[in-house]
Structure formats: C-alpha cells, structure tokens
MMTF fields as JSON, N, C-alpha, C and O atoms, coordinates in Angstrom:
{
  "mmtfVersion": "1.0.0",
  "mmtfProducer": "UNKNOWN",
  "numBonds": 443,
  "numAtoms": 444,
  "numGroups": 111,
  "numChains": 1,
  "numModels": 1,
  "chainsPerModel": [1],
  "groupsPerChain": [111],
  "chainIdList": ["A"],
  "bondAtomList": [4, 2, 8, 6, 12, 10, 16, 14, 20, 18, 24, 22, 28, 26, 32, 30, 36, 34, 40, 38, 44, 42, 48, 46, 52, 50, 56, 54, 60, 58, 64, 62, 68, 66, 72, 70, 76, 74, 80, 78, 84, 82, 88, 86, 92, 90, 96, 94, 100, 98, 104, 102, 108, 106, 112, 110, 116, 114, 120, 118, 124, 122, 128, 126, 132, 130, 136, 134, 140, 138, 144, 142, 148, 146, 152, 150, 156, 154, 160, 158, 164, 162, 168, 166, 172, 170, 176, 174, 180, 178, 184, 182, 188, 186, 192, 190, 196, 194, 200, 198, 204, 202, 208, 206, 212, 210, 216, 214, 220, 218, 224, 222, 228, 226, 232, 230, 236, 234, 240, 238, 244, 242, 248, 246, 252, 250, 256, 254, 260, 258, 264, 262, 268, 266, 272, 270, 276, 274, 280, 278, 284, 282, 288, 286, 292, 290, 296, 294, 300, 298, 304, 302, 308, 306, 312, 310, 316, 314, 320, 318, 324, 322, 328, 326, 332, 330, 336, 334, 340, 338, 344, 342, 348, 346, 352, 350, 356, 354, 360, 358, 364, 362, 368, 366, 372, 370, 376, 374, 380, 378, 384, 382, 388, 386, 392, 390, 396, 394, 400, 398, 404, 402, 408, 406, 412, 410, 416, 414, 420, 418, 424, 422, 428, 426, 432, 430, 436, 434, 440, 438],
  "bondOrderList": [1, 1, 1, 1, 1, 1, 1, 1, 1, 1, 1, 1, 1, 1, 1, 1, 1, 1, 1, 1, 1, 1, 1, 1, 1, 1, 1, 1, 1, 1, 1, 1, 1, 1, 1, 1, 1, 1, 1, 1, 1, 1, 1, 1, 1, 1, 1, 1, 1, 1, 1, 1, 1, 1, 1, 1, 1, 1, 1, 1, 1, 1, 1, 1, 1, 1, 1, 1, 1, 1, 1, 1, 1, 1, 1, 1, 1, 1, 1, 1, 1, 1, 1, 1, 1, 1, 1, 1, 1, 1, 1, 1, 1, 1, 1, 1, 1, 1, 1, 1, 1, 1, 1, 1, 1, 1, 1, 1, 1, 1],
  "groupList": [{"groupName": "MET", "atomNameList": ["N", "CA", "C", "O"], "elementList": ["N", "C", "C", "O"], "formalChargeList": [0, 0, 0, 0], "bondAtomList": [1, 0, 2, 1, 3, 2], "bondOrderList": [1, 1, 2], "singleLetterCode": "M", "chemCompType": "L-PEPTIDE LINKING"}, {"groupName": "ILE", "atomNameList": ["N", "CA", "C", "O"], "elementList": ["N", "C", "C", "O"], "formalChargeList": [0, 0, 0, 0], "bondAtomList": [1, 0, 2, 1, 3, 2], "bondOrderList": [1, 1, 2], "singleLetterCode": "I", "chemCompType": "L-PEPTIDE LINKING"}, {"groupName": "GLU", "atomNameList": ["N", "CA", "C", "O"], "elementList": ["N", "C", "C", "O"], "formalChargeList": [0, 0, 0, 0], "bondAtomList": [1, 0, 2, 1, 3, 2], "bondOrderList": [1, 1, 2], "singleLetterCode": "E", "chemCompType": "L-PEPTIDE LINKING"}, {"groupName": "GLN", "atomNameList": ["N", "CA", "C", "O"], "elementList": ["N", "C", "C", "O"], "formalChargeList": [0, 0, 0, 0], "bondAtomList": [1, 0, 2, 1, 3, 2], "bondOrderList": [1, 1, 2], "singleLetterCode": "Q", "chemCompType": "L-PEPTIDE LINKING"}, {"groupName": "ALA", "atomNameList": ["N", "CA", "C", "O"], "elementList": ["N", "C", "C", "O"], "formalChargeList": [0, 0, 0, 0], "bondAtomList": [1, 0, 2, 1, 3, 2], "bondOrderList": [1, 1, 2], "singleLetterCode": "A", "chemCompType": "L-PEPTIDE LINKING"}, {"groupName": "CYS", "atomNameList": ["N", "CA", "C", "O"], "elementList": ["N", "C", "C", "O"], "formalChargeList": [0, 0, 0, 0], "bondAtomList": [1, 0, 2, 1, 3, 2], "bondOrderList": [1, 1, 2], "singleLetterCode": "C", "chemCompType": "L-PEPTIDE LINKING"}, {"groupName": "TYR", "atomNameList": ["N", "CA", "C", "O"], "elementList": ["N", "C", "C", "O"], "formalChargeList": [0, 0, 0, 0], "bondAtomList": [1, 0, 2, 1, 3, 2], "bondOrderList": [1, 1, 2], "singleLetterCode": "Y", "chemCompType": "L-PEPTIDE LINKING"}, {"groupName": "LYS", "atomNameList": ["N", "CA", "C", "O"], "elementList": ["N", "C", "C", "O"], "formalChargeList": [0, 0, 0, 0], "bondAtomList": [1, 0, 2, 1, 3, 2], "bondOrderList": [1, 1, 2], "singleLetterCode": "K", "chemCompType": "L-PEPTIDE LINKING"}, {"groupName": "ASP", "atomNameList": ["N", "CA", "C", "O"], "elementList": ["N", "C", "C", "O"], "formalChargeList": [0, 0, 0, 0], "bondAtomList": [1, 0, 2, 1, 3, 2], "bondOrderList": [1, 1, 2], "singleLetterCode": "D", "chemCompType": "L-PEPTIDE LINKING"}, {"groupName": "LEU", "atomNameList": ["N", "CA", "C", "O"], "elementList": ["N", "C", "C", "O"], "formalChargeList": [0, 0, 0, 0], "bondAtomList": [1, 0, 2, 1, 3, 2], "bondOrderList": [1, 1, 2], "singleLetterCode": "L", "chemCompType": "L-PEPTIDE LINKING"}, {"groupName": "ASN", "atomNameList": ["N", "CA", "C", "O"], "elementList": ["N", "C", "C", "O"], "formalChargeList": [0, 0, 0, 0], "bondAtomList": [1, 0, 2, 1, 3, 2], "bondOrderList": [1, 1, 2], "singleLetterCode": "N", "chemCompType": "L-PEPTIDE LINKING"}, {"groupName": "TRP", "atomNameList": ["N", "CA", "C", "O"], "elementList": ["N", "C", "C", "O"], "formalChargeList": [0, 0, 0, 0], "bondAtomList": [1, 0, 2, 1, 3, 2], "bondOrderList": [1, 1, 2], "singleLetterCode": "W", "chemCompType": "L-PEPTIDE LINKING"}, {"groupName": "VAL", "atomNameList": ["N", "CA", "C", "O"], "elementList": ["N", "C", "C", "O"], "formalChargeList": [0, 0, 0, 0], "bondAtomList": [1, 0, 2, 1, 3, 2], "bondOrderList": [1, 1, 2], "singleLetterCode": "V", "chemCompType": "L-PEPTIDE LINKING"}, {"groupName": "THR", "atomNameList": ["N", "CA", "C", "O"], "elementList": ["N", "C", "C", "O"], "formalChargeList": [0, 0, 0, 0], "bondAtomList": [1, 0, 2, 1, 3, 2], "bondOrderList": [1, 1, 2], "singleLetterCode": "T", "chemCompType": "L-PEPTIDE LINKING"}, {"groupName": "HIS", "atomNameList": ["N", "CA", "C", "O"], "elementList": ["N", "C", "C", "O"], "formalChargeList": [0, 0, 0, 0], "bondAtomList": [1, 0, 2, 1, 3, 2], "bondOrderList": [1, 1, 2], "singleLetterCode": "H", "chemCompType": "L-PEPTIDE LINKING"}, {"groupName": "PHE", "atomNameList": ["N", "CA", "C", "O"], "elementList": ["N", "C", "C", "O"], "formalChargeList": [0, 0, 0, 0], "bondAtomList": [1, 0, 2, 1, 3, 2], "bondOrderList": [1, 1, 2], "singleLetterCode": "F", "chemCompType": "L-PEPTIDE LINKING"}, {"groupName": "ARG", "atomNameList": ["N", "CA", "C", "O"], "elementList": ["N", "C", "C", "O"], "formalChargeList": [0, 0, 0, 0], "bondAtomList": [1, 0, 2, 1, 3, 2], "bondOrderList": [1, 1, 2], "singleLetterCode": "R", "chemCompType": "L-PEPTIDE LINKING"}, {"groupName": "SER", "atomNameList": ["N", "CA", "C", "O"], "elementList": ["N", "C", "C", "O"], "formalChargeList": [0, 0, 0, 0], "bondAtomList": [1, 0, 2, 1, 3, 2], "bondOrderList": [1, 1, 2], "singleLetterCode": "S", "chemCompType": "L-PEPTIDE LINKING"}, {"groupName": "PRO", "atomNameList": ["N", "CA", "C", "O"], "elementList": ["N", "C", "C", "O"], "formalChargeList": [0, 0, 0, 0], "bondAtomList": [1, 0, 2, 1, 3, 2], "bondOrderList": [1, 1, 2], "singleLetterCode": "P", "chemCompType": "L-PEPTIDE LINKING"}],
  "groupTypeList": [0, 1, 2, 3, 4, 5, 6, 7, 8, 9, 10, 9, 10, 10, 8, 8, 9, 4, 3, 11, 12, 13, 14, 15, 16, 17, 2, 7, 16, 1, 7, 2, 3, 4, 8, 0, 9, 7, 7, 9, 8, 7, 8, 9, 15, 2, 10, 2, 16, 1, 8, 2, 1, 10, 15, 17, 2, 3, 9, 18, 4, 7, 9, 8, 17, 7, 9, 6, 1, 4, 1, 6, 16, 7, 1, 11, 4, 13, 1, 16, 14, 8, 0, 14, 2, 16, 1, 0, 4, 7, 16, 3, 2, 9, 10, 1, 0, 17, 2, 13, 2, 18, 9, 18, 3, 17, 2, 15, 12, 7, 1],
  "groupIdList": [1, 2, 3, 4, 5, 6, 7, 8, 9, 10, 11, 12, 13, 14, 15, 16, 17, 18, 19, 20, 21, 22, 23, 24, 25, 26, 27, 28, 29, 30, 31, 32, 33, 34, 35, 36, 37, 38, 39, 40, 41, 42, 43, 44, 45, 46, 47, 48, 49, 50, 51, 52, 53, 54, 55, 56, 57, 58, 59, 60, 61, 62, 63, 64, 65, 66, 67, 68, 69, 70, 71, 72, 73, 74, 75, 76, 77, 78, 79, 80, 81, 82, 83, 84, 85, 86, 87, 88, 89, 90, 91, 92, 93, 94, 95, 96, 97, 98, 99, 100, 101, 102, 103, 104, 105, 106, 107, 108, 109, 110, 111],
  "secStructList": [7, 2, 2, 2, 2, 2, 2, 2, 2, 6, 6, 7, 7, 2, 2, 2, 2, 2, 2, 2, 2, 2, 2, 6, 6, 6, 1, 2, 2, 2, 2, 2, 2, 2, 2, 2, 2, 2, 2, 2, 2, 2, 2, 2, 2, 6, 1, 7, 7, 7, 1, 7, 7, 7, 2, 2, 2, 2, 1, 7, 6, 6, 7, 7, 2, 2, 2, 2, 2, 2, 2, 2, 2, 2, 2, 2, 2, 2, 2, 2, 2, 2, 2, 2, 2, 2, 2, 2, 2, 2, 2, 2, 2, 6, 6, 7, 7, 7, 1, 1, 1, 7, 7, 7, 2, 2, 2, 2, 6, 6, 7],
  "xCoordList": [2.962, 2.021, 0.431, 0.114, -0.291, -1.686, -2.148, -2.786, -1.909, -2.314, -1.59, -2.251, -0.437, 0.351, -0.47, -0.756, -0.986, -1.77, -2.94, -3.412, -3.37, -4.764, -4.575, -5.364, -3.545, -3.234, -3.026, -3.325, -2.364, -2.092, -3.378, -3.589, -4.395, -5.568, -6.469, -7.099, -6.38, -7.182, -6.568, -7.132, -5.185, -4.566, -4.459, -4.774, -3.953, -4.08, -2.583, -1.8, -2.151, -0.748, -1.18, -2.369, -0.073, -0.168, -0.766, -1.596, -0.418, -1.059, -2.511, -3.189, -3.018, -4.22, -5.023, -6.159, -4.538, -5.201, -5.238, -6.315, -3.903, -4.209, -5.297, -6.042, -5.454, -6.536, -7.827, -8.748, -7.922, -9.391, -9.719, -10.82, -8.704, -9.049, -9.252, -10.011, -8.529, -8.634, -10.179, -11.074, -10.415, -11.692, -12.942, -13.903, -13.019, -13.909, -13.994, -14.747, -13.091, -12.719, -13.939, -14.165, -14.702, -16.078, -17.151, -18.181, -17.12, -18.266, -18.495, -17.499, -19.681, -19.797, -18.986, -18.21, -19.172, -18.538, -16.903, -16.327, -16.31, -14.913, -14.724, -13.669, -15.349, -15.0, -15.276, -14.577, -16.18, -16.442, -15.248, -14.891, -14.698, -13.64, -12.347, -11.616, -12.125, -10.811, -11.124, -10.298, -12.208, -12.185, -11.848, -10.966, -12.517, -12.405, -11.073, -10.719, -10.127, -8.757, -7.904, -6.83, -8.284, -7.728, -7.782, -6.819, -9.02, -9.33, -8.584, -8.15, -8.433, -7.841, -6.078, -5.496, -5.635, -4.365, -4.127, -3.09, -5.075, -4.841, -5.125, -4.408, -5.998, -6.262, -4.802, -4.369, -4.37, -3.088, -1.933, -1.231, -1.624, -0.356, -0.133, 0.918, -1.292, -1.12, -1.556, -0.77, -2.94, -3.525, -3.241, -3.64, -2.594, -2.044, -2.944, -2.61, -4.277, -5.244, -6.437, -6.713, -7.084, -8.409, -9.572, -9.522, -10.652, -11.725, -12.765, -13.41, -12.819, -14.034, -13.704, -13.184, -14.01, -13.886, -15.542, -16.029, -16.199, -17.382, -17.113, -16.849, -17.295, -17.226, -17.951, -17.517, -19.265, -20.076, -20.161, -20.82, -19.658, -19.549, -18.042, -17.907, -16.889, -15.519, -14.776, -13.769, -15.035, -14.175, -15.075, -16.29, -14.443, -14.998, -15.95, -15.637, -17.066, -18.262, -17.501, -18.013, -16.28, -15.831, -14.726, -14.354, -14.318, -13.368, -14.268, -14.64, -14.872, -15.592, -14.518, -13.306, -15.105, -14.169, -13.082, -11.918, -13.69, -12.967, -11.647, -10.581, -11.81, -10.848, -9.812, -8.599, -10.342, -9.793, -8.528, -7.382, -9.14, -8.118, -7.364, -6.26, -7.681, -6.745, -5.571, -4.378, -5.938, -4.741, -4.126, -2.897, -4.727, -3.901, -3.089, -1.966, -3.488, -2.481, -1.251, -0.095, -1.553, -0.433, 0.341, 1.483, 0.004, 0.82, 1.92, 3.149, 0.999, 1.974, 3.103, 4.31, 2.353, 3.532, 4.706, 5.845, 4.218, 5.435, 6.412, 7.602, 5.711, 6.575, 7.509, 8.724, 7.006, 7.807, 8.683, 9.69, 8.531, 9.481, 10.664, 11.759, 10.622, 11.412, 12.133, 13.257, 11.638, 12.343, 13.025, 14.247, 12.634, 13.434, 14.594, 15.625, 14.657, 15.589, 16.817, 18.0, 16.161, 17.233, 17.95, 19.163, 17.28, 17.948, 18.797, 19.933, 18.607, 19.536, 20.902, 22.011, 20.713, 21.628, 22.625, 23.834, 22.011, 22.621, 23.511, 24.523, 22.841, 23.461, 24.721, 25.78, 24.578, 25.609, 26.967, 28.114, 26.571, 27.305, 28.136, 29.339, 27.697, 28.316, 28.829, 29.167, 28.921, 29.353, 28.597, 29.226, 27.113, 26.628, 26.083, 24.958, 26.758, 26.359, 25.551, 24.981, 25.481, 24.548, 23.138, 22.8, 22.199, 20.783, 20.053, 18.932, 20.773, 20.326, 20.859, 20.25, 21.907, 22.692, 21.601, 21.247, 21.135, 20.563, 20.929, 21.976, 20.602, 20.94, 21.011, 19.956, 22.159, 22.601, 21.212, 20.909, 20.573, 19.653, 19.87, 18.884, 20.957, 21.311, 21.328, 21.019, 21.667, 21.579, 20.166, 19.834, 19.114, 18.003, 17.388, 16.65, 17.437, 16.729, 17.105, 16.414, 18.135, 18.563, 17.663, 17.441, 17.196, 16.537, 14.999, 14.186],
  "yCoordList": [11.153, 10.659, 11.082, 11.992, 10.394, 10.576, 11.823, 12.726, 11.938, 12.901, 14.181, 15.208, 14.16, 15.346, 15.833, 17.03, 15.016, 15.494, 16.164, 17.01, 15.648, 16.037, 17.282, 18.17, 17.552, 18.926, 20.084, 21.242, 19.566, 20.491, 21.017, 22.229, 19.976, 19.952, 21.078, 21.984, 20.815, 21.69, 22.762, 23.405, 23.233, 24.203, 24.339, 25.357, 23.114, 22.752, 22.541, 22.168, 22.762, 22.248, 21.457, 21.405, 20.759, 20.066, 20.884, 20.366, 22.281, 23.184, 23.242, 23.265, 23.265, 23.714, 22.422, 22.522, 21.197, 19.882, 19.784, 19.651, 19.852, 20.139, 20.776, 20.267, 22.192, 23.066, 22.666, 22.95, 21.846, 21.546, 20.301, 20.225, 19.293, 18.225, 18.649, 18.026, 19.861, 20.443, 20.935, 20.564, 21.628, 22.244, 21.586, 22.062, 20.366, 19.419, 18.108, 17.219, 17.99, 16.793, 16.337, 15.13, 17.162, 16.799, 16.358, 16.077, 16.218, 16.201, 14.646, 13.958, 14.044, 12.456, 11.85, 10.92, 12.375, 11.879, 11.667, 10.59, 12.818, 12.774, 11.853, 11.218, 11.71, 10.765, 9.183, 8.228, 9.089, 7.846, 7.26, 6.082, 8.324, 8.048, 7.703, 6.755, 8.532, 8.455, 7.102, 6.233, 6.733, 5.47, 4.303, 3.482, 4.273, 3.525, 3.047, 1.888, 4.242, 4.12, 3.702, 3.131, 3.932, 3.584, 1.858, 1.19, 1.33, 0.089, -0.534, -1.678, 0.015, -0.711, -0.763, -1.834, 0.204, 0.342, -0.724, -1.382, -0.973, -1.98, -3.276, -4.156, -3.716, -4.748, -5.36, -6.498, -4.033, -4.681, -4.859, -5.842, -4.056, -3.687, -4.597, -5.04, -4.678, -5.495, -6.637, -7.508, -7.064, -7.916, -8.97, -10.131, -8.347, -8.842, -9.641, -10.621, -9.034, -9.691, -8.736, -7.929, -8.827, -7.906, -8.917, -9.913, -8.564, -9.759, -9.491, -10.347, -8.145, -7.849, -6.573, -5.712, -6.352, -4.97, -5.162, -6.089, -4.045, -3.765, -2.611, -1.429, -3.492, -2.677, -1.446, -0.362, -1.867, -0.569, 0.595, 1.586, 0.53, 1.506, 2.126, 3.34, 1.223, 1.564, 1.966, 2.642, 1.721, 1.765, 2.88, 3.052, 3.371, 4.281, 3.537, 2.411, 4.112, 3.209, 2.544, 1.576, 3.173, 2.719, 1.27, 0.563, 1.042, 0.056, -0.745, -0.721, -1.68, -2.845, -4.051, -3.86, -5.348, -6.32, -6.971, -7.282, -7.075, -7.538, -6.617, -7.138, -5.038, -4.332, -4.272, -4.13, -4.38, -4.383, -5.428, -5.164, -6.885, -7.884, -7.844, -8.374, -7.282, -6.857, -5.937, -6.078, -5.245, -4.06, -4.738, -4.712, -5.523, -6.287, -7.37, -7.515, -8.194, -8.867, -8.078, -8.501, -7.156, -6.25, -5.872, -6.33, -5.191, -4.899, -5.882, -5.81, -6.877, -8.225, -8.679, -8.902, -8.709, -9.11, -8.417, -8.838, -7.044, -6.015, -6.076, -5.776, -6.552, -6.7, -7.978, -7.819, -9.256, -10.385, -10.177, -10.884, -9.325, -9.101, -8.236, -8.469, -7.145, -6.157, -7.357, -7.644, -7.992, -9.041, -9.913, -9.924, -10.571, -11.429, -10.842, -11.507, -9.536, -8.561, -8.46, -8.467, -8.342, -8.027, -9.12, -9.101, -10.069, -11.518, -11.833, -12.147, -11.847, -12.177, -11.306, -11.837, -9.983, -9.142, -9.52, -9.602, -9.757, -10.112, -11.674, -11.989, -12.402, -13.828, -13.385, -14.011, -12.603, -12.058, -11.487, -11.903, -10.529, -9.963, -10.925, -10.689, -11.814, -12.725, -13.952, -14.948, -13.963, -14.941, -16.297, -17.356, -16.25, -17.573, -18.124, -17.81, -18.874, -19.23, -20.453, -20.661, -21.338, -22.616, -22.388, -21.647, -22.906, -22.461, -23.247, -22.957, -24.127, -24.76, -24.208, -24.38, -23.568, -22.834, -21.663, -20.774, -21.9, -20.586, -19.416, -19.58, -18.228, -17.133, -17.086, -17.157, -16.975, -16.775, -16.025, -14.874, -16.617, -16.055, -14.619, -13.892, -14.226, -12.893, -12.04, -10.871, -12.416, -11.471, -11.354, -10.257, -12.457, -12.315, -11.589, -10.786, -11.584, -10.628, -9.166, -8.342, -8.834, -7.677, -6.974, -5.763, -7.843, -7.46, -7.305, -6.945],
  "zCoordList": [-7.248, -6.355, -6.716, -7.482, -6.141, -6.754, -5.721, -6.263, -4.431, -3.549, -4.076, -4.227, -4.321, -5.005, -6.045, -6.001, -7.144, -8.068, -8.013, -8.772, -6.959, -6.404, -5.869, -6.193, -4.999, -4.527, -5.335, -5.046, -6.604, -7.584, -8.115, -8.165, -8.583, -9.131, -8.383, -8.93, -7.09, -6.167, -5.72, -4.835, -6.26, -5.745, -4.075, -3.458, -3.48, -2.2, -1.809, -2.683, -0.539, -0.172, 1.113, 1.425, 1.957, 3.141, 4.141, 4.888, 4.288, 5.252, 5.12, 6.147, 4.067, 3.771, 3.933, 4.396, 3.591, 4.237, 5.668, 6.248, 6.42, 7.887, 8.411, 9.249, 7.814, 8.344, 8.181, 8.946, 6.946, 6.554, 7.497, 8.044, 7.68, 8.563, 9.859, 10.602, 10.298, 12.074, 11.774, 12.534, 10.849, 10.957, 10.944, 11.548, 10.207, 9.892, 10.535, 10.136, 11.687, 12.266, 12.926, 13.013, 13.371, 14.332, 13.576, 14.189, 12.158, 11.316, 11.398, 11.622, 11.241, 10.998, 9.986, 10.205, 8.908, 7.575, 7.889, 7.738, 8.323, 8.563, 9.771, 9.765, 10.553, 11.842, 11.184, 11.523, 10.391, 9.925, 9.024, 9.009, 8.27, 7.204, 8.083, 7.795, 9.159, 10.095, 10.639, 10.362, 11.4, 12.065, 10.992, 11.241, 9.912, 8.86, 8.66, 8.88, 8.113, 7.881, 9.248, 9.062, 10.451, 11.795, 11.917, 12.291, 11.549, 11.502, 10.303, 10.436, 9.346, 8.023, 8.738, 8.914, 8.973, 9.565, 10.522, 10.443, 11.503, 12.473, 11.86, 12.336, 10.89, 10.506, 9.46, 9.278, 8.948, 8.022, 8.748, 8.512, 9.601, 10.201, 11.662, 12.125, 12.102, 13.543, 13.516, 13.887, 13.077, 12.857, 11.494, 11.394, 10.694, 9.444, 8.565, 7.9, 8.655, 7.568, 7.413, 8.301, 6.365, 6.379, 6.263, 5.542, 7.059, 7.127, 6.026, 5.421, 5.867, 4.679, 4.134, 4.843, 2.721, 2.044, 1.627, 0.978, 2.183, 1.672, 0.579, 0.797, -1.057, -1.96, -2.264, -2.653, -1.981, -2.11, -1.184, -1.497, -0.3, 0.817, 1.002, 1.152, 0.985, 1.371, 0.196, 0.406, -0.837, -2.083, -3.318, -3.226, -4.133, -5.071, -6.058, -6.442, -6.467, -7.058, -8.529, -9.093, -9.027, -10.358, -10.124, -11.061, -8.596, -8.024, -7.687, -6.513, -8.627, -8.041, -7.774, -7.885, -7.401, -6.833, -7.91, -7.66, -9.007, -10.148, -10.403, -10.733, -10.205, -10.787, -9.319, -9.474, -8.071, -6.935, -6.855, -6.491, -7.366, -7.215, -8.245, -8.124, -9.411, -10.694, -9.975, -10.244, -9.29, -8.934, -7.976, -8.054, -6.826, -6.062, -6.62, -6.137, -7.606, -8.311, -9.004, -8.968, -9.494, -10.257, -9.032, -9.008, -8.08, -7.013, -6.606, -6.616, -6.226, -5.729, -6.891, -6.793, -7.819, -9.089, -9.134, -9.336, -8.873, -9.05, -7.877, -7.967, -6.612, -5.394, -5.71, -5.587, -6.117, -6.417, -7.496, -7.497, -8.471, -9.625, -9.035, -9.547, -7.909, -7.405, -6.735, -7.146, -5.854, -4.899, -5.997, -5.845, -6.951, -7.8, -8.21, -8.102, -8.742, -9.224, -8.338, -8.68, -6.848, -5.721, -5.461, -5.251, -5.462, -4.955, -6.064, -5.705, -7.254, -8.427, -8.319, -8.378, -8.163, -8.001, -6.956, -7.173, -5.744, -4.671, -4.806, -4.18, -5.721, -5.891, -6.937, -6.904, -7.578, -8.575, -7.815, -7.979, -7.028, -6.056, -5.266, -5.152, -4.801, -3.741, -4.556, -3.916, -6.017, -6.841, -6.634, -6.639, -6.434, -6.298, -7.471, -7.86, -8.023, -9.493, -9.694, -10.765, -8.606, -8.524, -8.386, -7.463, -9.166, -9.218, -7.924, -7.508, -7.462, -6.319, -5.148, -4.092, -5.174, -3.719, -3.398, -4.172, -1.993, -1.639, -1.215, -0.589, -1.22, -0.934, 0.714, 1.344, 1.338, 2.709, 3.565, 3.254, 4.431, 5.121, 5.699, 5.82, 6.017, 6.387, 5.383, 5.616, 4.152, 2.985, 2.56, 2.11, 2.633, 2.438, 3.131, 2.56, 4.325, 5.236, 5.202, 5.801, 4.549, 4.101, 2.979, 2.968, 2.081, 1.049, 1.43, 0.579]
}
C-alpha cells in the first residue's frame, strides 16, 4: 500500500499519525483537507457523483486531468476484468455453457 510505504519512508506508524492529526487538527490547512475529504466521501458514497474536481487545487501538481482520466480508466478496466473473471468462473461452476443463457440474478448479486 502507498500509505504503508510513506510510513516506512518517514519512519512513522499509525499511532504517530494519529498523534500528529490530533496535534494539528485545529490548523487551517488540516481543517481544509479534512473538509475536502468529507465532501468527497459524501459525494461518492451518498450522492454517488462528483460534481467537479479542481485539478490545480485538489490534486498533486503532476496529476493533471489527462493522467487522472487515464488512471480512472485503468481502475475501471481492472474492475471490469475482475468482474468478468468472477462471472465466467461462476458460469463454469454452475455449468452454464450457453453464451446466451444469463447468470442467475441471485448469483450475480453475490459477485
């Protein structure tokens, strides 16, 4: 994981990070970042949409819109591939040989 690599590089652990957050939580920059993360969480998981990403302010300088979209596409391609693999494995497990016969809904939901 990326955050674990950062912890190792900086010689930190979860307790150190928790203490740092507690110590600096009242600082303006930390509050802004926390608010941004809360809004992003709400947009993604409650509203199920992102209205706007301000690339110059909300993302690292090297992560421009083209790279962000490329990463986003790669993530979804990976998800689609993984889902396809699971569906095909389940079809084989259930002995569904016809390409036109769908996977039962109850099995698809489990995937």
